[in-house]
DRENNUDREN-829257 format. One line per field, with one value per atom (N, C-alpha, C): residue in one letter; x, y, z. Coordinates in steps of 0.1 Angstrom, whole numbers. Last residue first. Layout:
N
rest: A  ...
u: X  ...
v: Y  ...
w: Z  ...
END
This chain:
256
rest: X  X  X  X  X  X  X  X  X  X  X  X  X  X  X  X  X  X  X  X  X  X  X  X  X  X  X  X  X  X  X  X  X  X  X  X  X  X  X  X  X  X  X  X  X  X  X  X  X  X  X  X  X  X  X  X  X  X  X  X  X  X  X  X  X  X  X  X  X  X  X  X  X  X  X  X  X  X  X  X  X  X  X  X  X  X  X  X  X  X  X  X  X  X  X  X  X  X  X  X  X  X  X  X  X  X  X  X  X  X  X  X  X  X  X  X  X  X  X  X  X  X  X  X  X  X  X  X  X  X  X  X  X  X  X  X  X  X  X  X  X  X  X  X  X  X  X  X  X  X  X  X  X  X  X  X  X  X  X  X  X  X  X  X  X  X  X  X  X  X  X  X  X  X  X  X  X  X  X  X  X  X  X  X  X  X  X  X  X  X  X  X  X  X  X  X  X  X  X  X  X  X  X  X  X  X  X  X  X  X  X  X  X  X  X  X  X  X  X  X  X  X  X  X  X  X  X  X  X  X  X  X  X  X  X  X  X  X  X  X  X  X  X  X  X  X  X  X  X  X  X  X  X  X  X  X  X  X  X  X  X  X  X  X  X  X  X  X  X  X  X  X  X  X  X  X  X  X  X  X  X  X  X  X  X  X  X  X  X  X  X  X  X  X  X  X  X  X  X  X  X  X  X  X  X  X  X  X  X  X  X  X  X  X  X  X  X  X  X  X  X  X  X  X  X  X  X  X  X  X  X  X  X  X  X  X  X  X  X  X  X  X  X  X  X  X  X  X  X  X  X  X  X  X  X  X  X  X  X  X  X  X  X  X  X  X  X  X  X  X  X  X  X  X  X  X  X  X  X  X  X  X  X  X  X  X  X  X  X  X  X  X  X  X  X  X  X  X  X  X  X  X  X  X  X  X  X  X  X  X  X  X  X  X  X  X  X  X  X  X  X  X  X  X  X  X  X  X  X  X  X  X  X  X  X  X  X  X  X  X  X  X  X  X  X  X  X  X  X  X  X  X  X  X  X  X  X  X  X  X  X  X  X  X  X  X  X  X  X  X  X  X  X  X  X  X  X  X  X  X  X  X  X  X  X  X  X  X  X  X  X  X  X  X  X  X  X  X  X  X  X  X  X  X  X  X  X  X  X  X  X  X  X  X  X  X  X  X  X  X  X  X  X  X  X  X  X  X  X  X  X  X  X  X  X  X  X  X  X  X  X  X  X  X  X  X  X  X  X  X  X  X  X  X  X  X  X  X  X  X  X  X  X  X  X  X  X  X  X  X  X  X  X  X  X  X  X  X  X  X  X  X  X  X  X  X  X  X  X  X  X  X  X  X  X  X  X  X  X  X  X  X  X  X  X  X  X  X  X  X  X  X  X  X  X  X  X  X  X  X  X  X  X  X  X  X  X  X  X  X  X  X  X  X  X  X  X  X  X  X  X  X  X  X  X  X  X  X  X  X  X  X  X  X  X  X  X  X  X  X  X  X  X  X  X  X  X  X  X  X  X  X  X  X  X  X  X  X  X  X  X  X  X  X  X  X  X  X  X  X  X  X  X  X  X  X  X  X  X  X  X  X  X  X  X  X  X  X  X  X  X  X  X  X  X  X  X  X  X  X  X  X  X  X  X  X  X  X  X  X  X  X  X  X  X  X  X  X  X  X  X  X  X  X  X  X  X  X  X  X  X  X  X  X  X  X  X  X  X  X  X  X  X  X  X  X  X  X
u: -286  -280  -281  -308  -303  -295  -309  -316  -312  -290  -291  -297  -300  -299  -300  -285  -292  -289  -286  -283  -291  -273  -284  -279  -265  -262  -274  -254  -265  -261  -242  -238  -249  -236  -247  -242  -221  -219  -230  -216  -224  -221  -198  -205  -213  -165  -180  -185  -136  -142  -157  -121  -128  -135  -98  -104  -111  -85  -91  -99  -63  -69  -73  -47  -60  -67  -18  -23  -37  -29  -21  -26  -46  -37  -26  -65  -57  -46  -95  -81  -74  -126  -118  -103  -145  -136  -128  -162  -165  -156  -151  -165  -168  -122  -127  -141  -115  -108  -115  -133  -133  -127  -127  -140  -140  -100  -105  -119  -101  -93  -98  -116  -122  -114  -99  -113  -119  -77  -76  -89  -86  -81  -81  -95  -102  -98  -84  -80  -86  -88  -97  -95  -68  -73  -82  -64  -53  -58  -90  -86  -75  -82  -86  -83  -96  -87  -91  -100  -103  -93  -111  -99  -105  -121  -125  -112  -129  -118  -124  -141  -144  -133  -141  -134  -138  -163  -155  -148  -190  -176  -169  -211  -208  -193  -224  -215  -211  -240  -244  -236  -237  -230  -234  -247  -254  -249  -241  -236  -245  -257  -245  -240  -289  -281  -269  -300  -295  -287  -322  -316  -312  -324  -326  -319  -329  -330  -333  -343  -338  -340  -334  -344  -337  -331  -326  -337  -320  -331  -326  -310  -305  -317  -311  -318  -312  -297  -301  -308  -275  -287  -291  -240  -251  -263  -229  -225  -236  -227  -234  -227  -229  -221  -229  -230  -238  -228  -234  -224  -232  -261  -251  -242  -275  -279  -269  -254  -262  -265  -250  -248  -258  -237  -243  -240  -243  -237  -244  -237  -246  -238  -239  -231  -241  -239  -248  -240  -231  -225  -235  -231  -240  -233  -220  -216  -225  -230  -232  -227  -235  -221  -222  -258  -258  -245  -250  -258  -258  -235  -228  -237  -235  -245  -238  -220  -218  -227  -228  -228  -226  -231  -225  -225  -241  -249  -243  -214  -224  -231  -211  -207  -218  -198  -211  -208  -172  -181  -194  -141  -155  -164  -112  -120  -134  -79  -94  -100  -50  -57  -72  -40  -34  -41  -56  -41  -36  -86  -79  -65  -119  -105  -98  -147  -140  -125  -175  -161  -155  -202  -198  -184  -213  -205  -202  -226  -233  -226  -206  -211  -218  -198  -193  -198  -198  -207  -205  -171  -177  -187  -154  -164  -171  -122  -132  -141  -98  -108  -118  -79  -76  -86  -98  -90  -89  -114  -105  -96  -132  -124  -112  -138  -138  -128  -159  -145  -146  -179  -178  -164  -194  -181  -182  -209  -212  -200  -197  -199  -204  -189  -193  -195  -182  -193  -198  -178  -173  -185  -169  -179  -173  -167  -160  -171  -166  -174  -167  -157  -153  -162  -153  -162  -159  -136  -136  -146  -139  -140  -140  -117  -128  -128  -101  -95  -106  -126  -111  -108  -141  -131  -135  -143  -149  -138  -142  -134  -139  -153  -157  -149  -144  -142  -146  -147  -152  -151  -133  -133  -136  -142  -142  -142  -127  -133  -132  -119  -123  -131  -116  -108  -111  -144  -135  -128  -164  -154  -144  -183  -173  -163  -199  -192  -181  -197  -203  -194  -199  -189  -194  -214  -217  -206  -204  -205  -208  -204  -208  -210  -179  -188  -191  -175  -170  -180  -188  -173  -167  -219  -211  -196  -249  -235  -227  -278  -270  -255  -307  -294  -287  -334  -329  -316  -339  -334  -329  -360  -354  -351  -366  -362  -357  -385  -380  -377  -396  -392  -384  -388  -392  -388  -381  -390  -396  -362  -376  -385  -337  -341  -356  -331  -327  -334  -343  -345  -342  -333  -348  -351  -306  -310  -325  -307  -303  -307  -313  -322  -319  -290  -302  -313  -271  -270  -283  -282  -282  -281  -274  -288  -290  -246  -253  -268  -244  -241  -247  -250  -258  -256  -229  -243  -252  -208  -207  -222  -215  -216  -215  -210  -224  -226  -183  -191  -206  -176  -172  -181  -185  -190  -188  -169  -183  -189  -144  -146  -161  -148  -145  -148  -151  -162  -161  -126  -137  -149  -111  -108  -120  -121  -122  -121  -111  -126  -129  -84  -90  -105  -80  -78  -84  -89  -96  -93  -68  -82  -90  -43  -45  -60  -46  -35  -38  -68  -68  -58  -59  -71  -72  -36  -35  -48  -48  -38  -37  -63  -70  -61  -43  -53  -60  -29  -22  -32  -49  -44  -37  -50  -62  -58  -25  -29  -41  -25  -16  -20  -45  -47  -38  -30  -43  -46  -9  -6  -19  -22  -14  -12  -34  -42  -35  -11  -20  -29  -1  7  -2  -21  -18  -10  -19  -32  -29  6  4  -9  2  12  9  -16  -20  -11  0  -12  -17  19  24  12  4  11  15  -4  -14  -8  21  13  3  28  36  28  6  9  17  15  9  15  6  14  8  9  0  9
v: 498  500  487  513  502  506  537  525  512  562  552  540  593  579  571  624  615  601  654  640  631  685  676  661  716  702  694  749  740  726  780  766  757  812  803  789  842  828  820  876  866  852  891  898  887  879  879  887  867  876  877  834  844  854  807  818  827  774  784  794  746  757  769  728  724  734  746  733  729  780  769  757  797  803  793  803  792  799  821  822  810  816  816  817  814  826  827  794  802  814  783  787  796  783  787  792  775  787  792  754  765  777  737  743  755  731  738  744  718  731  738  696  706  719  682  686  697  679  687  692  661  675  684  636  644  659  604  618  627  579  585  600  571  561  567  594  589  579  618  605  600  653  642  628  681  670  658  714  701  691  743  734  720  776  762  753  805  796  782  838  823  815  867  859  844  896  885  877  917  916  905  920  928  927  888  899  907  867  879  891  833  844  857  804  816  828  769  783  793  746  746  760  736  748  748  705  712  725  678  690  698  642  654  666  623  619  631  616  627  624  586  594  605  563  574  581  535  541  551  522  530  538  489  502  509  468  471  484  446  454  456  449  443  452  451  450  443  469  462  462  473  474  466  483  481  483  478  477  475  499  488  488  522  514  502  548  537  530  583  572  561  614  601  590  648  636  624  678  666  654  713  701  689  743  732  719  775  762  752  808  797  783  839  826  816  872  861  848  898  894  883  904  905  901  902  913  915  878  891  903  849  860  873  820  833  843  785  797  810  750  761  774  724  736  745  709  709  723  701  708  707  673  681  687  665  663  672  675  676  676  653  664  663  643  642  655  621  634  632  595  605  619  582  584  595  596  587  592  604  603  593  625  614  615  635  636  623  654  642  644  667  669  655  663  669  671  650  663  671  630  634  648  603  614  618  593  595  606  569  580  581  560  559  571  540  551  548  523  531  543  495  506  514  473  472  484  479  467  467  510  502  490  519  515  506  544  534  532  555  553  542  580  568  567  591  591  578  614  601  602  640  639  625  656  644  640  687  680  668  712  701  692  747  735  725  775  764  753  809  798  788  835  825  814  871  857  848  896  891  877  911  905  900  933  929  923  902  913  925  867  881  891  839  848  862  807  821  830  777  786  800  743  756  766  714  723  738  684  698  705  653  662  676  618  631  640  594  605  618  572  579  591  562  552  559  578  573  565  582  594  589  553  561  572  546  548  558  522  533  534  512  510  523  494  507  504  480  479  493  470  475  474  465  468  472  480  471  475  484  486  476  500  488  492  510  512  499  530  517  519  550  550  536  568  556  556  590  588  574  609  596  595  635  626  614  666  652  643  692  686  673  703  703  696  700  714  714  673  684  697  657  654  666  668  668  666  663  677  678  635  641  656  633  627  634  644  651  646  624  638  646  604  602  616  614  612  611  613  626  625  585  593  607  579  574  582  591  596  591  575  590  595  550  553  568  553  550  553  556  567  565  530  542  554  514  512  525  524  526  524  516  530  533  488  494  509  486  482  488  494  502  498  473  487  496  451  451  466  458  457  458  457  470  470  430  439  453  419  417  426  429  433  431  417  431  436  389  396  411  381  378  387  390  396  393  374  389  395  349  352  367  350  348  352  353  363  362  329  341  353  311  310  323  319  320  320  313  327  329  285  293  307  279  275  284  286  293  291  268  283  290  244  247  262  245  244  248  246  257  257  220  232  244  205  204  216  212  215  215  203  217  221  175  182  197  171  169  176  178  186  183  158  172  181  136  137  151  141  140  142  139  152  152  112  122  135  86  99  108  52  64  76  22  34  46  -12  0  12
w: 607  594  586  632  625  612  647  652  645  659  647  652  670  674  661  673  664  669  690  692  683  683  680  682  696  695  693  687  691  688  695  693  697  685  689  685  692  689  694  682  689  684  670  680  689  661  660  672  645  653  651  645  638  648  641  649  639  646  637  645  645  654  645  633  636  645  642  637  642  644  648  642  631  639  645  602  609  617  603  602  609  584  596  594  564  564  578  558  570  571  534  535  546  543  530  532  568  563  550  571  580  575  548  551  560  551  539  541  576  574  562  571  580  579  554  549  558  570  557  553  590  593  581  594  584  585  600  601  590  616  606  607  633  624  613  649  640  630  649  653  643  655  647  654  669  672  665  662  658  662  677  677  673  672  670  669  688  684  683  684  684  680  702  693  695  704  710  699  710  705  712  733  722  718  742  745  732  738  732  736  733  739  731  737  731  738  736  738  731  734  743  746  734  731  740  721  733  728  716  711  723  711  718  712  689  704  712  659  667  682  642  648  657  614  623  630  597  604  614  567  578  584  555  556  569  529  543  543  512  512  527  520  513  515  553  539  532  584  574  561  620  607  597  654  641  629  688  676  663  699  701  689  694  706  709  684  681  694  675  684  680  665  661  671  668  674  670  653  652  657  657  660  660  642  645  646  648  646  651  637  641  638  644  639  645  635  643  636  624  629  639  612  627  633  585  590  605  583  582  588  598  593  594  589  595  589  597  588  596  592  599  591  583  584  594  563  574  574  528  540  551  510  513  527  507  496  498  516  521  508  518  512  516  528  529  522  528  527  528  527  537  536  508  506  515  516  508  507  526  530  521  523  518  521  542  540  534  550  542  538  581  569  563  606  594  582  620  624  613  594  607  609  575  578  592  553  567  567  535  534  548  523  534  532  506  505  517  491  502  503  479  477  490  486  475  472  506  507  497  522  510  512  549  545  533  561  550  547  591  583  574  609  600  591  641  627  621  668  663  648  679  669  667  710  702  692  722  715  708  747  740  735  752  751  743  771  762  763  776  778  767  793  782  786  799  803  791  783  791  794  766  778  788  753  754  767  744  741  748  753  753  750  735  742  742  733  731  741  717  728  724  712  708  719  701  712  708  688  686  699  681  690  685  678  671  681  689  695  688  694  685  693  710  704  694  719  729  723  697  702  712  676  686  691  644  653  664  624  633  643  590  605  612  560  567  582  539  550  556  504  517  528  481  480  493  489  481  482  502  505  498  493  490  493  513  506  503  524  520  511  552  538  535  573  570  555  602  588  585  624  620  605  629  640  636  617  612  623  620  630  625  604  599  608  615  612  607  621  630  627  602  616  624  578  581  595  582  581  584  580  592  593  552  562  576  541  540  550  548  554  552  533  547  554  508  511  526  511  509  512  511  523  522  485  495  508  471  468  480  481  483  481  473  487  489  445  450  465  445  441  446  454  463  459  433  447  455  412  411  425  421  420  419  418  432  431  391  400  413  383  378  387  394  398  395  380  394  399  354  356  371  358  355  357  364  375  372  338  350  361  320  319  332  327  327  327  330  337  338  315  329  337  290  296  311  287  287  294  287  297  298  264  276  288  245  247  260  248  251  253  239  253  257  212  221  236  204  203  213  207  214  215  188  202  211  164  168  183  166  166  171  165  177  177  139  151  163  123  123  136  129  133  133  117  132  136  91  98  113  85  84  91  88  96  96  67  81  90  44  48  62  46  48  51  41  54  56  14  25  39  1  2  13  3  10  12  4  -3  6  5  13  6  -9  -10  -3  0  0  0
END
């Protein structure tokens, strides 16, 4: 029996072609796995963080309704992805505001200390955290921080009055969530900490950060920018005013 050499060569050529194509397919899969998959994961992580930024602003609006519109209770459904959302009680963080009123000239001093507590989202896949602290929405990343939504502090030029609204967040127990859930909030109590009507004085605000959640830069930009205060020392800010009003709102987190 005579075997054709041409048929053998065609079979070998087809086998080589198949091996080359199969190798190219494997190379493509490897490149996609090596470069494409991490990029997709990064995009998903960025989307998760952006979603939590928007959700935290919604929660800020809920708190505004509780504090300033006499709404007794608010509930918001939410999806927490790519990380976890936790309640940090006022007693569980080193963050603190010291607010001092100094009468002019050389008068008495009155100081009030306040620990805000916070709702804190920590991302699993990147160095990013989003916090709702004393009415402000703050994003911290890579050693810095920025304020995404400002608190309701304001200076009334007509009456030369500085109004500071402090919001304390506390939960009935340890609370954290990842996935679908709902944040339920209610106003626990309201208190006026300071109302100084002396004709002329200086307001000093000292922010003490928590080393684990340092939002100093965000507060510095807000206090020196939006409120027009002067930075006189690290994390220390002053402004002259005829009157200072400081109100405190205690918000109870019922669930997350």
